[in-house]
C-alpha positions as CSV (number, residue, x, y, z in Angstrom):
1,X,19.4,31.8,-25.7
2,X,16.8,33.9,-24.1
3,X,13.7,35.2,-25.6
4,X,11.8,37.9,-23.5
5,X,10.3,35.4,-21.0
6,X,11.5,32.2,-22.5
7,X,14.3,31.0,-23.7
8,X,14.9,28.7,-26.6
9,X,16.2,25.3,-26.7
10,X,17.1,22.7,-29.2
11,X,16.6,19.1,-29.8
12,X,16.6,16.6,-32.7
13,X,13.2,17.5,-33.6
14,X,14.1,21.5,-34.0
15,X,13.5,24.2,-31.4
16,X,10.8,25.5,-28.5
17,X,10.6,28.3,-26.5
18,X,10.5,27.2,-22.9
19,X,9.3,29.3,-20.2
20,X,12.4,31.1,-18.5
21,X,11.3,30.4,-14.9
22,X,11.0,26.4,-15.5
23,X,14.0,24.2,-14.5
24,X,13.1,21.7,-17.0
25,X,13.9,22.1,-20.8
26,X,12.6,21.1,-24.1
27,X,12.2,17.3,-23.9
28,X,9.8,17.8,-20.9
29,X,8.1,20.6,-22.5
30,X,7.4,18.2,-25.3
31,X,6.2,15.6,-22.9
32,X,3.6,18.1,-21.5
33,X,2.2,18.5,-25.0
34,X,2.3,14.9,-26.1
35,X,0.7,13.5,-22.9
36,X,-1.9,15.6,-21.9
37,X,-3.6,12.4,-20.3
38,X,-4.5,12.7,-16.4
39,X,-3.5,16.1,-15.5
40,X,-1.6,14.4,-12.7
41,X,2.3,15.0,-12.8
42,X,4.6,12.8,-11.4
43,X,5.7,15.2,-8.5
44,X,2.5,13.8,-7.1
45,X,4.7,10.7,-5.7
46,X,7.4,12.6,-4.2
47,X,9.2,9.4,-3.4
48,X,9.8,8.8,-6.8
49,X,11.3,12.4,-7.2
50,X,13.6,11.5,-4.6
51,X,14.5,8.4,-6.0
52,X,15.4,10.0,-9.4
53,X,17.6,12.3,-7.6
54,X,19.3,9.5,-5.5
55,X,20.2,7.6,-8.6
56,X,21.9,10.7,-10.5
57,X,23.5,11.8,-7.4
58,X,25.0,8.1,-7.4
59,X,25.9,8.4,-11.0
60,X,27.7,11.3,-10.9
61,X,29.9,10.1,-7.9
62,X,30.7,7.0,-9.6
63,X,31.5,9.0,-12.9
64,X,33.8,11.3,-11.1
65,X,35.4,8.3,-9.2
66,X,36.0,6.8,-12.8
67,X,37.4,9.9,-14.3
68,X,34.3,10.7,-16.2
69,X,33.3,13.9,-15.0
70,X,35.6,16.6,-13.6
71,X,35.1,17.8,-9.9
72,X,33.0,20.7,-10.3
73,X,30.8,19.2,-12.6
74,X,29.9,16.0,-10.1
75,X,29.5,18.5,-7.4
76,X,27.3,20.7,-8.9
77,X,25.2,18.1,-9.7
78,X,25.4,16.2,-6.5
79,X,24.2,19.7,-4.9
80,X,21.5,19.6,-7.4
81,X,20.0,16.3,-6.4
82,X,20.7,17.2,-2.5
83,X,18.5,20.0,-3.0
84,X,15.6,17.7,-4.7
85,X,15.9,15.1,-2.3
86,X,15.3,17.7,0.6
87,X,12.3,18.7,-0.9
88,X,12.8,21.4,-3.1
89,X,11.6,22.2,-6.6
90,X,9.7,19.2,-6.9
91,X,7.0,21.3,-8.7
92,X,9.2,21.5,-11.6
93,X,8.7,17.6,-12.2
94,X,5.7,17.9,-14.5
95,X,5.7,15.0,-17.1
96,X,2.4,13.0,-16.8
97,X,2.0,10.1,-14.5
98,X,0.8,8.2,-17.7
99,X,3.4,8.4,-20.7
100,X,4.6,6.7,-23.8
101,X,8.3,6.1,-24.0
102,X,9.3,3.7,-21.2
103,X,9.5,6.3,-18.7
104,X,12.0,8.6,-21.1
105,X,10.1,11.7,-20.4
106,X,10.3,11.2,-16.6
107,X,14.2,10.6,-17.2
108,X,14.3,13.4,-19.0
109,X,12.7,15.8,-16.6
110,X,14.9,14.7,-13.9
111,X,17.8,15.3,-16.2
112,X,16.9,18.7,-17.2
113,X,15.8,20.0,-13.8
114,X,18.8,18.9,-12.3
115,X,21.4,20.1,-15.3
116,X,19.6,23.7,-14.4
117,X,20.0,23.7,-11.2
118,X,23.5,22.4,-11.6
119,X,24.4,25.4,-14.1
120,X,23.1,27.8,-11.3
121,X,25.7,26.6,-8.9
122,X,28.4,26.7,-11.8
123,X,27.4,30.6,-12.1
124,X,25.3,29.7,-15.5
125,X,22.1,30.8,-16.9
126,X,19.2,27.8,-17.5
127,X,19.6,26.3,-20.7
128,X,23.4,27.1,-21.4
129,X,23.9,23.5,-21.7
130,X,27.5,24.1,-23.2
131,X,28.6,23.8,-19.5
132,X,26.3,21.1,-18.2
133,X,24.4,19.1,-20.5
134,X,21.5,17.0,-19.3
135,X,22.3,14.0,-21.5
136,X,25.9,14.4,-21.8
137,X,26.9,15.1,-18.2
138,X,23.4,14.2,-15.8
139,X,22.4,11.0,-18.1
140,X,26.1,10.0,-18.3
141,X,26.7,6.2,-18.2
142,X,22.7,5.9,-18.0
143,X,19.7,5.4,-20.1
144,X,16.4,5.6,-19.3
145,X,16.0,1.8,-19.2
146,X,18.1,1.4,-16.2
147,X,17.5,4.8,-14.1
148,X,13.8,4.6,-14.6
149,X,13.5,0.8,-13.0
150,X,15.8,1.6,-10.4
151,X,14.1,5.2,-9.3
152,X,10.8,2.6,-9.1
153,X,12.3,0.1,-7.2
154,X,13.7,2.6,-4.5
155,X,11.0,4.5,-4.3
156,X,8.4,1.2,-4.0
157,X,11.1,-0.1,-1.2
158,X,10.3,3.1,0.6
159,X,6.6,3.3,0.1
160,X,6.4,-0.5,1.3
161,X,7.8,0.4,4.4
162,X,5.9,3.7,5.0
163,X,2.7,0.9,4.3
164,X,3.8,-1.6,6.8
165,X,4.2,1.4,9.4
166,X,0.8,2.7,8.8
167,X,-0.3,-1.1,8.8
168,X,1.1,-1.6,12.4
169,X,-0.9,1.4,14.1
170,X,-3.9,-0.4,12.4
171,X,-2.8,-3.6,13.9
172,X,-2.0,-2.1,17.5
173,X,-5.6,-0.4,17.3
174,X,-7.3,-3.8,16.5
175,X,-5.1,-5.5,19.0
176,X,-6.3,-2.9,22.1
177,X,-9.7,-3.5,21.2
178,X,-9.3,-7.5,21.3
179,X,-7.9,-6.9,24.9
180,X,-10.8,-4.7,25.4
181,X,-13.3,-7.1,24.5
182,X,-11.8,-10.3,25.6
183,X,-14.5,-11.0,28.1
184,X,-17.3,-10.2,25.8
185,X,-19.4,-13.1,25.1
186,X,-21.1,-13.4,21.3
187,X,-22.1,-15.7,18.9
188,X,-19.8,-16.7,16.3
189,X,-21.4,-17.1,12.7
190,X,-20.5,-19.1,9.7
191,X,-22.3,-18.5,6.6
192,X,-24.3,-15.6,8.3
193,X,-25.7,-18.5,10.2
194,X,-25.6,-19.0,14.0
195,X,-22.5,-20.9,14.7
196,X,-21.0,-21.6,18.5
197,X,-20.2,-18.8,21.1
198,X,-16.5,-16.8,20.8
199,X,-15.9,-13.5,22.4
200,X,-16.0,-10.5,20.6
201,X,-11.8,-10.1,21.8
202,X,-11.2,-13.1,19.6
203,X,-13.1,-11.8,16.6
204,X,-11.1,-8.6,16.8
205,X,-7.8,-10.5,17.3
206,X,-8.4,-12.2,13.9
207,X,-7.9,-8.8,12.3
208,X,-4.8,-7.7,14.0
209,X,-3.4,-11.3,13.1
210,X,-4.1,-11.0,9.5
211,X,-2.2,-7.7,9.4
212,X,0.9,-9.0,10.8
213,X,0.7,-11.8,8.2
214,X,0.6,-9.1,5.3
215,X,3.3,-7.0,7.1
216,X,5.3,-10.1,6.7
217,X,4.5,-10.8,3.2
218,X,5.3,-7.2,2.0
219,X,9.0,-7.4,3.9
220,X,9.4,-10.2,1.7
221,X,8.2,-8.5,-1.4
222,X,10.6,-5.7,-0.5
223,X,13.8,-7.9,-0.5
224,X,12.9,-8.8,-4.3
225,X,12.8,-5.0,-5.0
226,X,16.2,-4.6,-3.8
227,X,17.8,-6.0,-7.0
228,X,18.4,-3.5,-9.4
229,X,19.9,-3.0,-13.1
230,X,21.8,0.3,-12.9
231,X,24.6,0.1,-15.4
232,X,22.9,-2.1,-17.8
233,X,22.2,1.0,-19.8
234,X,20.2,0.1,-23.0
235,X,19.4,-3.3,-23.2
236,X,21.4,-4.6,-20.2
237,X,24.7,-5.5,-22.3
238,X,26.5,-2.2,-20.5
239,X,27.2,-0.6,-23.6
240,X,28.6,3.2,-23.1
241,X,29.3,2.4,-19.1
242,X,32.5,1.8,-17.7
243,X,33.3,-1.7,-16.9
244,X,33.5,-0.9,-13.0
245,X,30.3,1.5,-13.2
246,X,27.7,-1.0,-12.1
247,X,29.5,-2.2,-9.3
248,X,30.5,1.1,-7.9
249,X,27.0,2.8,-8.8
250,X,25.4,0.2,-6.6
251,X,27.2,0.6,-3.8
252,X,27.1,4.6,-3.8
253,X,23.2,4.3,-4.5
254,X,22.9,2.0,-1.3
255,X,24.7,4.3,0.9
256,X,23.1,7.5,-0.2
257,X,19.5,5.5,0.3
258,X,20.2,3.6,3.0
259,X,18.8,0.5,1.3
260,X,20.8,-2.8,1.1
261,X,20.7,-3.1,-3.0
262,X,21.8,-5.4,-5.2
263,X,23.1,-5.5,-8.7
264,X,21.1,-8.1,-10.9
265,X,23.7,-11.3,-11.6
266,X,22.3,-10.8,-15.4
267,X,21.3,-7.4,-16.5
268,X,19.7,-8.2,-19.7
269,X,17.0,-10.1,-17.9
270,X,16.8,-7.7,-15.4
271,X,16.0,-4.7,-17.9
272,X,13.1,-6.6,-19.6
273,X,12.1,-8.3,-16.5
274,X,9.3,-6.4,-14.1
275,X,8.1,-9.4,-12.1
276,X,9.4,-8.2,-8.9
277,X,6.6,-5.6,-9.2
278,X,4.2,-8.0,-10.2
279,X,4.8,-9.8,-7.0
280,X,4.5,-6.5,-4.9
281,X,1.6,-6.0,-6.8
282,X,0.0,-9.3,-5.7
283,X,0.8,-8.7,-2.3
284,X,-0.6,-5.2,-2.0
285,X,-3.9,-7.0,-3.5
286,X,-3.6,-9.6,-0.7
287,X,-3.6,-6.8,1.8
288,X,-6.5,-5.0,0.1
289,X,-8.8,-7.7,0.1
290,X,-8.3,-8.7,3.5
291,X,-8.4,-5.4,5.1
292,X,-11.8,-5.3,2.7
293,X,-13.1,-8.3,4.3
294,X,-12.4,-7.1,7.6
295,X,-14.3,-3.6,6.7
296,X,-17.2,-5.9,5.7
297,X,-17.3,-7.4,9.0
298,X,-17.2,-4.0,10.9
299,X,-20.2,-2.7,8.7
300,X,-22.2,-6.1,9.3
301,X,-21.6,-6.1,13.1
302,X,-22.5,-2.4,13.4
303,X,-25.6,-2.7,11.1
304,X,-28.7,-1.5,12.7
305,X,-28.7,0.4,15.0
306,X,-31.8,-1.4,15.9
307,X,-32.8,-3.8,12.6
308,X,-29.3,-5.2,12.4
309,X,-27.1,-7.2,14.4
310,X,-26.0,-4.1,16.3
311,X,-23.3,-5.8,18.3
312,X,-20.8,-3.2,17.9
313,X,-20.9,0.7,17.5
314,X,-18.8,2.7,15.2
315,X,-17.9,6.0,15.9
316,X,-20.3,8.7,14.4
317,X,-18.2,10.9,11.8
318,X,-20.9,12.4,9.5
319,X,-24.7,12.9,9.0
320,X,-25.7,10.0,6.5
321,X,-28.5,11.3,4.8
322,X,-29.7,14.0,3.2
323,X,-33.5,12.8,3.6
324,X,-33.4,10.3,6.6
325,X,-33.0,12.5,9.8
326,X,-30.7,10.5,12.4
327,X,-29.1,8.4,9.8
328,X,-25.4,7.3,10.5
329,X,-23.4,5.5,7.8
330,X,-20.1,3.5,8.4
331,X,-18.2,5.9,6.0
332,X,-14.9,4.8,7.2
333,X,-14.9,1.2,6.1
334,X,-16.9,2.4,3.2
335,X,-14.2,4.3,2.0
336,X,-11.4,1.8,2.9
337,X,-13.7,-0.8,1.1
338,X,-13.2,1.5,-1.8
339,X,-9.6,1.9,-1.8
340,X,-9.5,-2.1,-1.5
341,X,-11.4,-1.9,-5.0
342,X,-8.9,0.4,-6.6
343,X,-6.1,-1.8,-5.5
344,X,-7.5,-4.9,-6.9
345,X,-8.1,-3.3,-10.5
346,X,-4.3,-1.6,-10.2
347,X,-3.1,-5.1,-9.6
348,X,-4.8,-6.0,-12.8
349,X,-3.1,-3.2,-14.8
350,X,0.2,-4.5,-13.2
351,X,-0.5,-7.9,-14.8
352,X,-1.7,-6.7,-18.1
353,X,1.4,-4.3,-18.4
354,X,3.8,-6.9,-17.5
355,X,2.7,-9.4,-19.6
356,X,2.7,-6.9,-22.6
357,X,6.4,-6.4,-22.9
358,X,8.4,-7.0,-25.5
359,X,11.8,-8.8,-26.1
360,X,14.5,-6.7,-24.2
361,X,12.3,-4.0,-22.6
362,X,9.2,-3.4,-21.0
363,X,7.5,0.0,-22.5
364,X,4.9,0.0,-19.8
365,X,6.7,0.8,-16.4
366,X,4.6,4.1,-16.4
367,X,1.4,2.7,-15.9
368,X,3.0,-0.1,-13.4
369,X,4.7,2.7,-11.2
370,X,1.5,5.0,-11.2
371,X,-0.8,1.5,-10.4
372,X,1.8,0.6,-7.5
373,X,2.4,4.1,-6.0
374,X,-1.5,4.5,-5.9
375,X,-2.2,1.2,-4.3
376,X,0.8,1.6,-1.5
377,X,-0.2,5.6,-1.0
378,X,-3.8,4.8,-0.6
379,X,-3.8,1.8,1.9
380,X,-1.4,3.5,3.7
381,X,-4.0,6.7,3.9
382,X,-6.7,3.8,4.4
383,X,-5.2,2.2,7.4
384,X,-4.2,5.3,9.4
385,X,-7.7,6.4,8.4
386,X,-9.6,3.5,9.7
387,X,-7.5,3.4,12.9
388,X,-7.6,6.6,14.0
389,X,-11.4,7.6,13.0
390,X,-13.1,4.1,13.4
391,X,-11.4,1.2,15.3
392,X,-10.2,3.4,18.0
393,X,-13.8,4.6,18.9
394,X,-15.3,1.3,18.5
395,X,-17.3,0.2,21.3
396,X,-19.3,-3.1,22.5
397,X,-23.1,-3.5,22.9
398,X,-22.7,-5.9,25.6
399,X,-26.1,-6.0,26.7
400,X,-27.0,-7.1,23.0
401,X,-23.9,-9.5,22.7
402,X,-25.2,-11.7,25.8
403,X,-28.7,-11.5,24.8
404,X,-28.2,-13.1,21.4
405,X,-26.3,-15.7,22.9
406,X,-28.6,-16.6,25.5
407,X,-31.2,-16.7,22.5
408,X,-29.3,-18.0,19.9
409,X,-29.9,-21.9,18.9
410,X,-25.9,-22.2,18.6
411,X,-25.3,-22.6,22.4
412,X,-27.2,-26.1,22.3
413,X,-23.7,-27.1,20.8
414,X,-21.9,-26.1,23.9
415,X,-24.6,-27.8,26.0
416,X,-24.2,-31.1,24.3
417,X,-21.6,-32.5,26.7
418,X,-24.0,-31.6,29.5
419,X,-27.4,-32.5,28.6
420,X,-26.7,-34.8,25.7
421,X,-27.5,-34.6,22.1
422,X,-30.6,-36.0,22.0
423,X,-31.9,-33.2,24.7
424,X,-30.0,-30.6,22.9
425,X,-31.9,-31.5,19.8
426,X,-35.3,-31.5,21.6
427,X,-34.3,-28.0,23.0
428,X,-33.2,-26.6,19.6
429,X,-36.1,-27.8,17.9
430,X,-38.8,-26.0,20.4
431,X,-36.4,-23.3,20.4
432,X,-37.3,-22.7,16.6
433,X,-40.8,-23.4,16.9
434,X,-41.8,-21.4,20.0
435,X,-39.2,-18.7,20.0
436,X,-38.4,-19.0,23.3
437,X,-34.3,-19.2,24.3
438,X,-32.4,-21.9,24.4
439,X,-31.1,-20.8,27.8
440,X,-34.8,-20.7,29.5
441,X,-35.8,-23.9,27.9
442,X,-32.8,-25.7,29.4
443,X,-34.1,-24.2,32.8
444,X,-37.9,-25.2,32.1
445,X,-37.2,-28.9,31.6
446,X,-34.8,-29.3,34.6
447,X,-31.9,-30.1,32.6
448,X,-29.5,-28.0,34.2
449,X,-29.7,-25.5,37.1
450,X,-29.6,-21.8,36.9
451,X,-25.9,-22.0,38.7
452,X,-24.9,-24.7,36.5
453,X,-25.9,-23.0,33.3
454,X,-24.3,-19.7,34.3
455,X,-21.4,-21.5,34.7
456,X,-21.5,-23.4,31.4
457,X,-21.9,-20.2,29.7
458,X,-19.1,-18.3,31.2
459,X,-16.5,-17.2,28.1
460,X,-13.6,-19.3,29.4
461,X,-15.7,-22.4,29.3
462,X,-17.5,-21.8,26.1
463,X,-14.5,-20.4,23.9
464,X,-11.6,-22.7,24.4
465,X,-10.9,-26.2,24.6
466,X,-11.7,-28.1,27.4
467,X,-11.5,-31.5,28.6
468,X,-15.0,-33.4,27.8
469,X,-17.5,-34.2,30.4
470,X,-19.4,-37.5,30.5
471,X,-22.5,-36.7,28.4
472,X,-26.1,-37.0,30.2
473,X,-29.0,-38.9,28.5
């Protein structure tokens, strides 16, 4: 019923005036008032909105196939879902990302928007639910308890591979630098103390390898996400669903999404268990921790420019201080560090929410969803930002690297096989006491010629296994 710029809709609590231009309805309107928490609507996660549309489209096709929906109604719902999946009308998905009700407000937001779009396709006005109803038609054979977790899994599956792709961009950037720096000798460090020589290329190659390992862990987590509970309805018993519905709807949803989805073997268990989300969150934390460690290294290696290690240069992105002229800070690694801190916190949130589930349902999937989507989205953006605005532009301070190697006590380890442990110890102690370089002391003592020393200190000699030589005493 229309009333000026509003239409009047009814639910079990009474009636409310819904803005006439809105595609959502009364349930969504109540959720807007009830959950004014973050001010962030679920439309911030387009993958989630598209996933909901995929689920509703698969359900409509299946219900028509089972003769539960007539062709015109099913077709109108499918058209509405197709519109949403193309990016249209996402702004009408307005409920807050954090909400009570186990995701019911999100499911009803989708049901109402889809119903009102479909009504227009059928030649009716928004809110004329006697012709096509959000619950009776769009939500047929479904409940929030199987729609919402299924949509989350579809959306996170898509997000996982978007993150994997972004990590690949970063991995290739590090790998390119590993090749560029393969002949640049430097000192390795353990516990922030001089260790033994390595190349800058070897150091950068480790970052590429770590990313590749975590890409594989994400692919493994995606495999667990493929198992859905669509068809379980309220608690997993399949009440109000056709016996063939779960099988058919999973097939249609797989076809629509391109994801090889599987119906869980025990729908009661699958409806209450959020273990796959916990697993994924743990992998995201792993990615974040290792990425943050990498950024710590970049900040440390570039520290200075004169009073720090100063072994590499990060691209200058912006002025670093409002009071210190000329100061430039490592702002890109810093922002990625902060993303990592957030992801680690999100994992704790997911853990608490998963643990808090009770009996046949976990009511806290909205905060699980919000946490996972934030982690995936921010990590993806962080990887792309780090590659484009930092790693691609890193340069090596080659003179500085060489000078540190030649002045380091650590190279006596490499000289052990040539000058003997006793001579090496004596050289190391004298270097510490006098401040002279190991390189110069070895020459001064006549332990090796300059030609011999330069040959021994070649990167290929210092940074890979080799057959031991007889020691000199």
